[in-house]
N, CA, C and O atoms as a GROMACS GRO file, in nm:
protein
  592
    1UNK      N    1  -1.345  -0.772  -0.289
    1UNK     CA    2  -1.313  -0.617  -0.271
    1UNK      C    3  -1.194  -0.558  -0.382
    1UNK      O    4  -1.080  -0.605  -0.385
    2UNK      N    5  -1.227  -0.476  -0.448
    2UNK     CA    6  -1.106  -0.380  -0.520
    2UNK      C    7  -1.155  -0.245  -0.526
    2UNK      O    8  -1.268  -0.198  -0.524
    3UNK      N    9  -1.007  -0.179  -0.535
    3UNK     CA   10  -1.001  -0.032  -0.490
    3UNK      C   11  -0.903   0.040  -0.543
    3UNK      O   12  -0.789   0.030  -0.496
    4UNK      N   13  -0.931   0.135  -0.661
    4UNK     CA   14  -0.795   0.215  -0.735
    4UNK      C   15  -0.806   0.351  -0.677
    4UNK      O   16  -0.919   0.392  -0.653
    5UNK      N   17  -0.698   0.434  -0.650
    5UNK     CA   18  -0.728   0.540  -0.623
    5UNK      C   19  -0.567   0.628  -0.688
    5UNK      O   20  -0.457   0.574  -0.674
    6UNK      N   21  -0.580   0.728  -0.739
    6UNK     CA   22  -0.435   0.800  -0.813
    6UNK      C   23  -0.465   0.932  -0.756
    6UNK      O   24  -0.571   0.988  -0.727
    7UNK      N   25  -0.302   0.978  -0.744
    7UNK     CA   26  -0.290   1.105  -0.721
    7UNK      C   27  -0.161   1.175  -0.831
    7UNK      O   28  -0.057   1.111  -0.849
    8UNK      N   29  -0.181   1.293  -0.891
    8UNK     CA   30  -0.091   1.358  -0.933
    8UNK      C   31   0.031   1.398  -0.856
    8UNK      O   32   0.002   1.452  -0.749
    9UNK      N   33   0.190   1.386  -0.885
    9UNK     CA   34   0.263   1.454  -0.780
    9UNK      C   35   0.339   1.519  -0.888
    9UNK      O   36   0.357   1.484  -1.005
   10UNK      N   37   0.376   1.609  -0.828
   10UNK     CA   38   0.504   1.726  -0.904
   10UNK      C   39   0.631   1.654  -0.880
   10UNK      O   40   0.677   1.704  -0.778
   11UNK      N   41   0.708   1.564  -0.922
   11UNK     CA   42   0.803   1.489  -0.894
   11UNK      C   43   0.849   1.422  -0.993
   11UNK      O   44   0.773   1.437  -1.088
   12UNK      N   45   0.973   1.329  -1.028
   12UNK     CA   46   1.025   1.256  -1.096
   12UNK      C   47   0.949   1.119  -1.049
   12UNK      O   48   0.886   1.107  -0.944
   13UNK      N   49   0.963   1.045  -1.121
   13UNK     CA   50   0.915   0.892  -1.096
   13UNK      C   51   1.083   0.856  -0.989
   13UNK      O   52   1.086   0.766  -0.905
   14UNK      N   53   1.142   0.902  -1.004
   14UNK     CA   54   1.285   0.808  -0.929
   14UNK      C   55   1.251   0.886  -0.784
   14UNK      O   56   1.246   0.820  -0.680
   15UNK      N   57   1.230   1.014  -0.785
   15UNK     CA   58   1.219   1.089  -0.615
   15UNK      C   59   1.044   0.957  -0.589
   15UNK      O   60   1.056   0.855  -0.522
   16UNK      N   61   0.972   0.978  -0.625
   16UNK     CA   62   0.875   0.909  -0.584
   16UNK      C   63   0.891   0.736  -0.564
   16UNK      O   64   0.836   0.684  -0.467
   17UNK      N   65   0.966   0.658  -0.656
   17UNK     CA   66   1.009   0.553  -0.608
   17UNK      C   67   1.105   0.530  -0.463
   17UNK      O   68   1.103   0.442  -0.377
   18UNK      N   69   1.198   0.665  -0.484
   18UNK     CA   70   1.275   0.626  -0.356
   18UNK      C   71   1.176   0.635  -0.246
   18UNK      O   72   1.189   0.551  -0.156
   19UNK      N   73   1.054   0.745  -0.232
   19UNK     CA   74   0.988   0.736  -0.079
   19UNK      C   75   0.875   0.616  -0.096
   19UNK      O   76   0.812   0.577   0.001
   20UNK      N   77   0.859   0.574  -0.200
   20UNK     CA   78   0.766   0.487  -0.186
   20UNK      C   79   0.846   0.299  -0.176
   20UNK      O   80   0.783   0.198  -0.148
   21UNK      N   81   0.969   0.306  -0.204
   21UNK     CA   82   1.011   0.185  -0.182
   21UNK      C   83   1.078   0.170  -0.058
   21UNK      O   84   1.093   0.052  -0.028
   22UNK      N   85   1.124   0.250   0.024
   22UNK     CA   86   1.184   0.304   0.140
   22UNK      C   87   1.056   0.236   0.250
   22UNK      O   88   0.976   0.302   0.315
   23UNK      N   89   1.065   0.135   0.247
   23UNK     CA   90   0.981   0.020   0.315
   23UNK      C   91   1.002   0.073   0.497
   23UNK      O   92   0.918   0.114   0.578
   24UNK      N   93   1.122   0.054   0.507
   24UNK     CA   94   1.198   0.078   0.645
   24UNK      C   95   1.114   0.185   0.722
   24UNK      O   96   1.049   0.176   0.827
   25UNK      N   97   1.137   0.290   0.636
   25UNK     CA   98   1.102   0.426   0.675
   25UNK      C   99   0.959   0.479   0.670
   25UNK      O  100   0.935   0.593   0.708
   26UNK      N  101   0.852   0.388   0.618
   26UNK     CA  102   0.735   0.407   0.619
   26UNK      C  103   0.649   0.480   0.709
   26UNK      O  104   0.564   0.557   0.665
   27UNK      N  105   0.671   0.457   0.865
   27UNK     CA  106   0.589   0.520   0.948
   27UNK      C  107   0.648   0.642   0.934
   27UNK      O  108   0.557   0.721   0.911
   28UNK      N  109   0.759   0.701   0.936
   28UNK     CA  110   0.822   0.821   0.911
   28UNK      C  111   0.720   0.934   0.817
   28UNK      O  112   0.689   1.052   0.834
   29UNK      N  113   0.683   0.817   0.699
   29UNK     CA  114   0.626   0.907   0.583
   29UNK      C  115   0.449   0.866   0.569
   29UNK      O  116   0.370   0.951   0.528
   30UNK      N  117   0.416   0.767   0.597
   30UNK     CA  118   0.270   0.794   0.587
   30UNK      C  119   0.213   0.779   0.734
   30UNK      O  120   0.256   0.698   0.816
   31UNK      N  121   0.104   0.872   0.754
   31UNK     CA  122   0.075   0.919   0.895
   31UNK      C  123  -0.027   0.811   0.953
   31UNK      O  124  -0.070   0.791   1.066
   32UNK      N  125  -0.042   0.762   0.855
   32UNK     CA  126  -0.141   0.601   0.940
   32UNK      C  127  -0.053   0.501   0.988
   32UNK      O  128  -0.093   0.447   1.090
   33UNK      N  129   0.038   0.467   0.951
   33UNK     CA  130   0.162   0.339   0.980
   33UNK      C  131   0.206   0.442   1.118
   33UNK      O  132   0.231   0.563   1.115
   34UNK      N  133   0.205   0.355   1.228
   34UNK     CA  134   0.236   0.320   1.360
   34UNK      C  135   0.352   0.272   1.360
   34UNK      O  136   0.442   0.343   1.403
   35UNK      N  137   0.379   0.153   1.318
   35UNK     CA  138   0.524   0.104   1.335
   35UNK      C  139   0.510   0.013   1.218
   35UNK      O  140   0.411  -0.020   1.153
   36UNK      N  141   0.632  -0.018   1.210
   36UNK     CA  142   0.717  -0.094   1.114
   36UNK      C  143   0.844  -0.194   1.168
   36UNK      O  144   0.949  -0.145   1.209
   37UNK      N  145   0.822  -0.343   1.161
   37UNK     CA  146   0.886  -0.443   1.218
   37UNK      C  147   0.936  -0.502   1.067
   37UNK      O  148   0.858  -0.552   0.986
   38UNK      N  149   1.088  -0.487   1.043
   38UNK     CA  150   1.138  -0.558   0.904
   38UNK      C  151   1.167  -0.723   0.981
   38UNK      O  152   1.211  -0.740   1.094
   39UNK      N  153   1.133  -0.813   0.898
   39UNK     CA  154   1.137  -0.946   0.901
   39UNK      C  155   1.227  -1.029   0.804
   39UNK      O  156   1.260  -1.143   0.836
   40UNK      N  157   1.262  -0.980   0.700
   40UNK     CA  158   1.349  -1.050   0.607
   40UNK      C  159   1.370  -0.932   0.525
   40UNK      O  160   1.272  -0.872   0.481
   41UNK      N  161   1.477  -0.896   0.503
   41UNK     CA  162   1.556  -0.770   0.397
   41UNK      C  163   1.665  -0.847   0.305
   41UNK      O  164   1.779  -0.875   0.342
   42UNK      N  165   1.605  -0.880   0.164
   42UNK     CA  166   1.701  -0.874   0.085
   42UNK      C  167   1.843  -0.797   0.040
   42UNK      O  168   1.840  -0.676   0.021
   43UNK      N  169   1.932  -0.852   0.027
   43UNK     CA  170   2.034  -0.750   0.026
   43UNK      C  171   2.072  -0.687  -0.122
   43UNK      O  172   2.176  -0.623  -0.132
   44UNK      N  173   1.985  -0.707  -0.241
   44UNK     CA  174   2.017  -0.654  -0.372
   44UNK      C  175   1.880  -0.559  -0.410
   44UNK      O  176   1.893  -0.465  -0.488
   45UNK      N  177   1.788  -0.580  -0.368
   45UNK     CA  178   1.695  -0.514  -0.414
   45UNK      C  179   1.565  -0.532  -0.285
   45UNK      O  180   1.593  -0.579  -0.175
   46UNK      N  181   1.438  -0.491  -0.318
   46UNK     CA  182   1.295  -0.519  -0.247
   46UNK      C  183   1.248  -0.615  -0.233
   46UNK      O  184   1.189  -0.642  -0.129
   47UNK      N  185   1.261  -0.712  -0.349
   47UNK     CA  186   1.178  -0.852  -0.380
   47UNK      C  187   1.180  -0.931  -0.277
   47UNK      O  188   1.297  -0.957  -0.251
   48UNK      N  189   1.088  -0.997  -0.188
   48UNK     CA  190   1.134  -1.089  -0.103
   48UNK      C  191   1.102  -0.983   0.072
   48UNK      O  192   1.079  -1.033   0.182
   49UNK      N  193   1.112  -0.846   0.041
   49UNK     CA  194   1.142  -0.778   0.156
   49UNK      C  195   0.998  -0.792   0.240
   49UNK      O  196   0.889  -0.782   0.184
   50UNK      N  197   1.011  -0.813   0.362
   50UNK     CA  198   0.923  -0.864   0.448
   50UNK      C  199   0.887  -0.803   0.600
   50UNK      O  200   0.965  -0.825   0.692
   51UNK      N  201   0.761  -0.724   0.623
   51UNK     CA  202   0.774  -0.627   0.725
   51UNK      C  203   0.646  -0.682   0.828
   51UNK      O  204   0.575  -0.769   0.778
   52UNK      N  205   0.622  -0.651   0.927
   52UNK     CA  206   0.541  -0.626   1.001
   52UNK      C  207   0.506  -0.482   0.998
   52UNK      O  208   0.592  -0.397   1.020
   53UNK      N  209   0.345  -0.442   0.964
   53UNK     CA  210   0.298  -0.282   0.972
   53UNK      C  211   0.163  -0.324   1.062
   53UNK      O  212   0.085  -0.420   1.055
   54UNK      N  213   0.174  -0.187   1.165
   54UNK     CA  214   0.124  -0.144   1.238
   54UNK      C  215   0.062  -0.017   1.198
   54UNK      O  216   0.130   0.085   1.184
   55UNK      N  217  -0.071  -0.020   1.178
   55UNK     CA  218  -0.125   0.129   1.122
   55UNK      C  219  -0.287   0.126   1.220
   55UNK      O  220  -0.329   0.037   1.295
   56UNK      N  221  -0.340   0.243   1.187
   56UNK     CA  222  -0.491   0.256   1.194
   56UNK      C  223  -0.529   0.262   1.104
   56UNK      O  224  -0.487   0.345   1.023
   57UNK      N  225  -0.646   0.162   1.070
   57UNK     CA  226  -0.725   0.165   0.957
   57UNK      C  227  -0.867   0.151   1.049
   57UNK      O  228  -0.872   0.077   1.147
   58UNK      N  229  -0.973   0.229   1.006
   58UNK     CA  230  -1.100   0.224   1.041
   58UNK      C  231  -1.147   0.294   1.171
   58UNK      O  232  -1.263   0.299   1.212
   59UNK      N  233  -0.995   0.369   1.250
   59UNK     CA  234  -1.024   0.400   1.378
   59UNK      C  235  -0.985   0.324   1.484
   59UNK      O  236  -0.996   0.354   1.603
   60UNK      N  237  -0.922   0.190   1.425
   60UNK     CA  238  -0.859   0.123   1.544
   60UNK      C  239  -0.701   0.050   1.495
   60UNK      O  240  -0.694   0.025   1.374
   61UNK      N  241  -0.618   0.026   1.552
   61UNK     CA  242  -0.503  -0.057   1.553
   61UNK      C  243  -0.507  -0.147   1.468
   61UNK      O  244  -0.598  -0.219   1.508
   62UNK      N  245  -0.457  -0.200   1.356
   62UNK     CA  246  -0.440  -0.326   1.294
   62UNK      C  247  -0.292  -0.332   1.237
   62UNK      O  248  -0.220  -0.245   1.188
   63UNK      N  249  -0.272  -0.491   1.264
   63UNK     CA  250  -0.126  -0.532   1.209
   63UNK      C  251  -0.139  -0.614   1.161
   63UNK      O  252  -0.228  -0.688   1.203
   64UNK      N  253  -0.041  -0.667   1.018
   64UNK     CA  254  -0.010  -0.723   0.918
   64UNK      C  255   0.117  -0.750   0.870
   64UNK      O  256   0.197  -0.661   0.844
   65UNK      N  257   0.144  -0.891   0.855
   65UNK     CA  258   0.250  -0.930   0.770
   65UNK      C  259   0.249  -0.937   0.653
   65UNK      O  260   0.191  -1.025   0.589
   66UNK      N  261   0.335  -0.818   0.594
   66UNK     CA  262   0.325  -0.804   0.438
   66UNK      C  263   0.457  -0.858   0.374
   66UNK      O  264   0.546  -0.905   0.445
   67UNK      N  265   0.467  -0.851   0.247
   67UNK     CA  266   0.600  -0.877   0.179
   67UNK      C  267   0.599  -0.880   0.047
   67UNK      O  268   0.505  -0.938  -0.010
   68UNK      N  269   0.713  -0.814  -0.035
   68UNK     CA  270   0.696  -0.802  -0.164
   68UNK      C  271   0.708  -0.873  -0.276
   68UNK      O  272   0.813  -0.934  -0.298
   69UNK      N  273   0.616  -0.876  -0.353
   69UNK     CA  274   0.600  -1.026  -0.413
   69UNK      C  275   0.637  -1.028  -0.559
   69UNK      O  276   0.640  -1.131  -0.627
   70UNK      N  277   0.674  -0.877  -0.612
   70UNK     CA  278   0.720  -0.843  -0.741
   70UNK      C  279   0.735  -0.699  -0.796
   70UNK      O  280   0.641  -0.621  -0.782
   71UNK      N  281   0.826  -0.667  -0.845
   71UNK     CA  282   0.846  -0.518  -0.848
   71UNK      C  283   0.941  -0.500  -0.963
   71UNK      O  284   1.023  -0.587  -0.994
   72UNK      N  285   0.927  -0.368  -1.035
   72UNK     CA  286   1.021  -0.283  -1.143
   72UNK      C  287   1.053  -0.163  -1.063
   72UNK      O  288   0.977  -0.081  -1.011
   73UNK      N  289   1.190  -0.170  -1.065
   73UNK     CA  290   1.238  -0.054  -1.029
   73UNK      C  291   1.179   0.109  -1.101
   73UNK      O  292   1.146   0.121  -1.219
   74UNK      N  293   1.177   0.204  -1.016
   74UNK     CA  294   1.071   0.313  -1.055
   74UNK      C  295   0.952   0.336  -1.126
   74UNK      O  296   0.921   0.437  -1.189
   75UNK      N  297   0.881   0.219  -1.106
   75UNK     CA  298   0.768   0.200  -1.194
   75UNK      C  299   0.668   0.092  -1.101
   75UNK      O  300   0.556   0.137  -1.080
   76UNK      N  301   0.696  -0.045  -1.044
   76UNK     CA  302   0.608  -0.049  -0.948
   76UNK      C  303   0.647  -0.146  -0.836
   76UNK      O  304   0.759  -0.196  -0.828
   77UNK      N  305   0.564  -0.166  -0.764
   77UNK     CA  306   0.568  -0.286  -0.694
   77UNK      C  307   0.464  -0.356  -0.624
   77UNK      O  308   0.369  -0.280  -0.602
   78UNK      N  309   0.440  -0.510  -0.568
   78UNK     CA  310   0.325  -0.551  -0.543
   78UNK      C  311   0.355  -0.601  -0.403
   78UNK      O  312   0.452  -0.672  -0.380
   79UNK      N  313   0.259  -0.557  -0.300
   79UNK     CA  314   0.260  -0.680  -0.184
   79UNK      C  315   0.159  -0.793  -0.161
   79UNK      O  316   0.062  -0.827  -0.229
   80UNK      N  317   0.199  -0.833  -0.069
   80UNK     CA  318   0.052  -0.966  -0.036
   80UNK      C  319   0.039  -0.935   0.104
   80UNK      O  320   0.100  -0.839   0.152
   81UNK      N  321  -0.025  -0.997   0.162
   81UNK     CA  322  -0.077  -1.017   0.291
   81UNK      C  323  -0.172  -1.143   0.281
   81UNK      O  324  -0.238  -1.184   0.186
   82UNK      N  325  -0.156  -1.192   0.410
   82UNK     CA  326  -0.313  -1.289   0.414
   82UNK      C  327  -0.328  -1.315   0.557
   82UNK      O  328  -0.268  -1.378   0.644
   83UNK      N  329  -0.437  -1.236   0.547
   83UNK     CA  330  -0.501  -1.238   0.739
   83UNK      C  331  -0.697  -1.283   0.705
   83UNK      O  332  -0.751  -1.266   0.595
   84UNK      N  333  -0.741  -1.318   0.783
   84UNK     CA  334  -0.842  -1.304   0.838
   84UNK      C  335  -0.930  -1.385   0.749
   84UNK      O  336  -1.044  -1.349   0.720
   85UNK      N  337  -0.861  -1.526   0.693
   85UNK     CA  338  -0.914  -1.570   0.584
   85UNK      C  339  -0.945  -1.507   0.440
   85UNK      O  340  -1.030  -1.550   0.362
   86UNK      N  341  -0.851  -1.382   0.418
   86UNK     CA  342  -0.845  -1.316   0.311
   86UNK      C  343  -0.709  -1.311   0.256
   86UNK      O  344  -0.621  -1.344   0.336
   87UNK      N  345  -0.662  -1.270   0.110
   87UNK     CA  346  -0.559  -1.254   0.068
   87UNK      C  347  -0.548  -1.101   0.031
   87UNK      O  348  -0.662  -1.055   0.017
   88UNK      N  349  -0.470  -1.028   0.015
   88UNK     CA  350  -0.472  -0.868   0.008
   88UNK      C  351  -0.349  -0.862  -0.078
   88UNK      O  352  -0.235  -0.874  -0.034
   89UNK      N  353  -0.384  -0.839  -0.220
   89UNK     CA  354  -0.234  -0.766  -0.277
   89UNK      C  355  -0.267  -0.612  -0.302
   89UNK      O  356  -0.378  -0.574  -0.339
   90UNK      N  357  -0.191  -0.553  -0.285
   90UNK     CA  358  -0.171  -0.398  -0.331
   90UNK      C  359  -0.052  -0.347  -0.458
   90UNK      O  360   0.066  -0.382  -0.459
   91UNK      N  361  -0.082  -0.306  -0.504
   91UNK     CA  362   0.016  -0.249  -0.620
   91UNK      C  363   0.028  -0.079  -0.591
   91UNK      O  364  -0.054   0.002  -0.547
   92UNK      N  365   0.144  -0.069  -0.629
   92UNK     CA  366   0.160   0.066  -0.586
   92UNK      C  367   0.263   0.086  -0.717
   92UNK      O  368   0.376   0.038  -0.728
   93UNK      N  369   0.191   0.176  -0.817
   93UNK     CA  370   0.205   0.227  -0.990
   93UNK      C  371   0.273   0.362  -1.029
   93UNK      O  372   0.215   0.465  -0.995
   94UNK      N  373   0.342   0.366  -1.069
   94UNK     CA  374   0.426   0.519  -1.112
   94UNK      C  375   0.410   0.542  -1.253
   94UNK      O  376   0.477   0.466  -1.324
   95UNK      N  377   0.339   0.627  -1.313
   95UNK     CA  378   0.328   0.659  -1.464
   95UNK      C  379   0.383   0.792  -1.457
   95UNK      O  380   0.381   0.866  -1.359
   96UNK      N  381   0.435   0.816  -1.582
   96UNK     CA  382   0.487   0.954  -1.594
   96UNK      C  383   0.401   1.004  -1.669
   96UNK      O  384   0.331   0.939  -1.747
   97UNK      N  385   0.400   1.161  -1.647
   97UNK     CA  386   0.265   1.236  -1.751
   97UNK      C  387   0.388   1.344  -1.830
   97UNK      O  388   0.510   1.326  -1.817
   98UNK      N  389   0.340   1.432  -1.893
   98UNK     CA  390   0.426   1.500  -1.978
   98UNK      C  391   0.484   1.610  -1.830
   98UNK      O  392   0.604   1.635  -1.834
   99UNK      N  393   0.424   1.657  -1.737
   99UNK     CA  394   0.507   1.783  -1.641
   99UNK      C  395   0.492   1.677  -1.531
   99UNK      O  396   0.581   1.709  -1.451
  100UNK      N  397   0.444   1.594  -1.494
  100UNK     CA  398   0.425   1.502  -1.363
  100UNK      C  399   0.427   1.364  -1.363
  100UNK      O  400   0.439   1.302  -1.469
  101UNK      N  401   0.416   1.295  -1.233
  101UNK     CA  402   0.392   1.192  -1.215
  101UNK      C  403   0.238   1.150  -1.214
  101UNK      O  404   0.179   1.251  -1.252
  102UNK      N  405   0.149   1.052  -1.189
  102UNK     CA  406   0.062   1.002  -1.176
  102UNK      C  407   0.094   0.862  -1.044
  102UNK      O  408   0.125   0.752  -1.089
  103UNK      N  409   0.086   0.878  -0.913
  103UNK     CA  410   0.113   0.749  -0.859
  103UNK      C  411  -0.017   0.696  -0.819
  103UNK      O  412  -0.093   0.772  -0.759
  104UNK      N  413  -0.064   0.539  -0.851
  104UNK     CA  414  -0.179   0.516  -0.824
  104UNK      C  415  -0.144   0.384  -0.724
  104UNK      O  416  -0.035   0.328  -0.715
  105UNK      N  417  -0.290   0.348  -0.641
  105UNK     CA  418  -0.268   0.238  -0.544
  105UNK      C  419  -0.386   0.156  -0.545
  105UNK      O  420  -0.489   0.200  -0.496
  106UNK      N  421  -0.382   0.023  -0.604
  106UNK     CA  422  -0.464  -0.042  -0.626
  106UNK      C  423  -0.494  -0.181  -0.500
  106UNK      O  424  -0.394  -0.240  -0.458
  107UNK      N  425  -0.604  -0.214  -0.459
  107UNK     CA  426  -0.606  -0.270  -0.325
  107UNK      C  427  -0.737  -0.400  -0.401
  107UNK      O  428  -0.848  -0.384  -0.452
  108UNK      N  429  -0.669  -0.498  -0.379
  108UNK     CA  430  -0.758  -0.605  -0.373
  108UNK      C  431  -0.749  -0.714  -0.308
  108UNK      O  432  -0.644  -0.778  -0.303
  109UNK      N  433  -0.862  -0.750  -0.248
  109UNK     CA  434  -0.896  -0.841  -0.146
  109UNK      C  435  -0.960  -0.947  -0.183
  109UNK      O  436  -1.061  -0.921  -0.248
  110UNK      N  437  -0.931  -1.094  -0.160
  110UNK     CA  438  -1.028  -1.190  -0.200
  110UNK      C  439  -0.991  -1.289  -0.089
  110UNK      O  440  -0.884  -1.340  -0.059
  111UNK      N  441  -1.156  -1.304  -0.020
  111UNK     CA  442  -1.222  -1.369   0.084
  111UNK      C  443  -1.153  -1.515  -0.011
  111UNK      O  444  -1.164  -1.533  -0.132
  112UNK      N  445  -1.079  -1.610   0.098
  112UNK     CA  446  -1.075  -1.758   0.070
  112UNK      C  447  -1.152  -1.851   0.168
  112UNK      O  448  -1.192  -1.959   0.125
  113UNK      N  449  -1.175  -1.816   0.294
  113UNK     CA  450  -1.264  -1.865   0.349
  113UNK      C  451  -1.416  -1.864   0.394
  113UNK      O  452  -1.469  -1.759   0.357
  114UNK      N  453  -1.474  -1.918   0.439
  114UNK     CA  454  -1.638  -1.917   0.439
  114UNK      C  455  -1.669  -1.829   0.512
  114UNK      O  456  -1.770  -1.764   0.486
  115UNK      N  457  -1.600  -1.802   0.617
  115UNK     CA  458  -1.663  -1.667   0.694
  115UNK      C  459  -1.616  -1.513   0.660
  115UNK      O  460  -1.659  -1.398   0.671
  116UNK      N  461  -1.505  -1.580   0.612
  116UNK     CA  462  -1.442  -1.403   0.508
  116UNK      C  463  -1.536  -1.366   0.387
  116UNK      O  464  -1.551  -1.251   0.346
  117UNK      N  465  -1.597  -1.473   0.336
  117UNK     CA  466  -1.672  -1.458   0.214
  117UNK      C  467  -1.792  -1.422   0.244
  117UNK      O  468  -1.857  -1.366   0.156
  118UNK      N  469  -1.824  -1.434   0.314
  118UNK     CA  470  -1.980  -1.420   0.412
  118UNK      C  471  -1.975  -1.245   0.447
  118UNK      O  472  -2.057  -1.161   0.411
  119UNK      N  473  -1.871  -1.228   0.516
  119UNK     CA  474  -1.839  -1.095   0.544
  119UNK      C  475  -1.831  -1.015   0.492
  119UNK      O  476  -1.870  -0.905   0.530
  120UNK      N  477  -1.752  -1.051   0.334
  120UNK     CA  478  -1.736  -0.945   0.220
  120UNK      C  479  -1.869  -0.928   0.185
  120UNK      O  480  -1.904  -0.812   0.161
  121UNK      N  481  -1.946  -1.012   0.177
  121UNK     CA  482  -2.076  -1.030   0.086
  121UNK      C  483  -2.181  -0.889   0.206
  121UNK      O  484  -2.258  -0.806   0.157
  122UNK      N  485  -2.150  -0.903   0.364
  122UNK     CA  486  -2.240  -0.817   0.410
  122UNK      C  487  -2.171  -0.671   0.401
  122UNK      O  488  -2.233  -0.565   0.398
  123UNK      N  489  -2.025  -0.686   0.398
  123UNK     CA  490  -1.976  -0.584   0.434
  123UNK      C  491  -1.917  -0.486   0.333
  123UNK      O  492  -1.905  -0.366   0.360
  124UNK      N  493  -1.873  -0.551   0.192
  124UNK     CA  494  -1.800  -0.488   0.130
  124UNK      C  495  -1.816  -0.346   0.080
  124UNK      O  496  -1.722  -0.269   0.059
  125UNK      N  497  -1.957  -0.317   0.059
  125UNK     CA  498  -1.995  -0.184   0.014
  125UNK      C  499  -1.948  -0.058   0.094
  125UNK      O  500  -1.896   0.050   0.066
  126UNK      N  501  -1.996  -0.133   0.219
  126UNK     CA  502  -1.951  -0.009   0.312
  126UNK      C  503  -1.849   0.012   0.333
  126UNK      O  504  -1.812   0.129   0.345
  127UNK      N  505  -1.747  -0.110   0.348
  127UNK     CA  506  -1.572  -0.090   0.372
  127UNK      C  507  -1.510  -0.009   0.232
  127UNK      O  508  -1.399   0.043   0.228
  128UNK      N  509  -1.593  -0.013   0.138
  128UNK     CA  510  -1.508   0.001  -0.003
  128UNK      C  511  -1.464   0.196   0.034
  128UNK      O  512  -1.353   0.249   0.036
  129UNK      N  513  -1.598   0.255   0.057
  129UNK     CA  514  -1.578   0.427   0.098
  129UNK      C  515  -1.401   0.440   0.136
  129UNK      O  516  -1.294   0.470   0.082
  130UNK      N  517  -1.472   0.384   0.302
  130UNK     CA  518  -1.333   0.365   0.392
  130UNK      C  519  -1.200   0.344   0.329
  130UNK      O  520  -1.112   0.429   0.332
  131UNK      N  521  -1.189   0.221   0.269
  131UNK     CA  522  -1.052   0.195   0.219
  131UNK      C  523  -1.046   0.257   0.081
  131UNK      O  524  -0.943   0.212   0.030
  132UNK      N  525  -1.100   0.328   0.008
  132UNK     CA  526  -1.073   0.436  -0.052
  132UNK      C  527  -0.983   0.571  -0.002
  132UNK      O  528  -0.879   0.629  -0.034
  133UNK      N  529  -1.063   0.580   0.071
  133UNK     CA  530  -1.016   0.693   0.197
  133UNK      C  531  -0.891   0.713   0.235
  133UNK      O  532  -0.810   0.806   0.227
  134UNK      N  533  -0.893   0.572   0.293
  134UNK     CA  534  -0.743   0.551   0.345
  134UNK      C  535  -0.646   0.536   0.266
  134UNK      O  536  -0.540   0.575   0.315
  135UNK      N  537  -0.636   0.479   0.121
  135UNK     CA  538  -0.568   0.476   0.027
  135UNK      C  539  -0.497   0.565  -0.042
  135UNK      O  540  -0.378   0.563  -0.076
  136UNK      N  541  -0.605   0.668  -0.063
  136UNK     CA  542  -0.596   0.815  -0.092
  136UNK      C  543  -0.534   0.907   0.026
  136UNK      O  544  -0.483   1.011  -0.015
  137UNK      N  545  -0.531   0.890   0.149
  137UNK     CA  546  -0.485   0.921   0.252
  137UNK      C  547  -0.332   0.890   0.219
  137UNK      O  548  -0.286   0.985   0.155
  138UNK      N  549  -0.252   0.805   0.238
  138UNK     CA  550  -0.154   0.718   0.204
  138UNK      C  551  -0.097   0.763   0.084
  138UNK      O  552   0.017   0.718   0.076
  139UNK      N  553  -0.138   0.855  -0.046
  139UNK     CA  554  -0.067   0.892  -0.116
  139UNK      C  555  -0.096   1.042  -0.094
  139UNK      O  556  -0.023   1.122  -0.152
  140UNK      N  557  -0.171   1.077  -0.034
  140UNK     CA  558  -0.172   1.240  -0.024
  140UNK      C  559  -0.022   1.256   0.060
  140UNK      O  560   0.064   1.340   0.032
  141UNK      N  561  -0.015   1.173   0.149
  141UNK     CA  562   0.126   1.151   0.272
  141UNK      C  563   0.235   1.169   0.180
  141UNK      O  564   0.316   1.262   0.179
  142UNK      N  565   0.224   1.026   0.069
  142UNK     CA  566   0.362   1.014  -0.026
  142UNK      C  567   0.411   1.174  -0.105
  142UNK      O  568   0.522   1.226  -0.110
  143UNK      N  569   0.275   1.221  -0.164
  143UNK     CA  570   0.265   1.337  -0.224
  143UNK      C  571   0.362   1.480  -0.140
  143UNK      O  572   0.435   1.569  -0.184
  144UNK      N  573   0.324   1.449  -0.024
  144UNK     CA  574   0.349   1.570   0.040
  144UNK      C  575   0.514   1.562   0.055
  144UNK      O  576   0.592   1.642   0.003
  145UNK      N  577   0.546   1.461   0.128
  145UNK     CA  578   0.710   1.403   0.106
  145UNK      C  579   0.757   1.446  -0.014
  145UNK      O  580   0.837   1.540  -0.008
  146UNK      N  581   0.730   1.405  -0.119
  146UNK     CA  582   0.786   1.430  -0.243
  146UNK      C  583   0.812   1.592  -0.285
  146UNK      O  584   0.920   1.645  -0.312
  147UNK      N  585   0.666   1.659  -0.281
  147UNK     CA  586   0.682   1.780  -0.314
  147UNK      C  587   0.735   1.872  -0.205
  147UNK      O  588   0.742   1.989  -0.244
  148UNK      N  589   0.777   1.851  -0.076
  148UNK     CA  590   0.798   1.933  -0.010
  148UNK      C  591   0.978   1.979  -0.040
  148UNK      O  592   1.029   2.071   0.024
   0.00000   0.00000   0.00000
């Protein structure tokens, strides 16, 4: 399953980056995140930052371990999670426009186990709309922080 959502934000890429890369305080900035537990914190940058995130997903609490796999300051970062027989990659990307910035979130889920592949076939279309809504809600929360 692949989902992509974007939102325009009246703010600089540096201000947006400051909010989205402050992973330790995500629970204060994103309403669906209930708890963040830092597992590994690199000294110089966010590469390799690893955390356990508990959030509300589809009306239930879900906890995943995630980590930063690549990034470029003020431009993008990618996270990875492995759970329930699948690999999840999320990319946060900031693009400057003439008068604002566009923040995009891409979610890619790849089933690797047999059971996950069957579930994906059965439920992916139903889950797509809910996933896009959840991603967009996260972006709206970030927009509100930046523009406040």
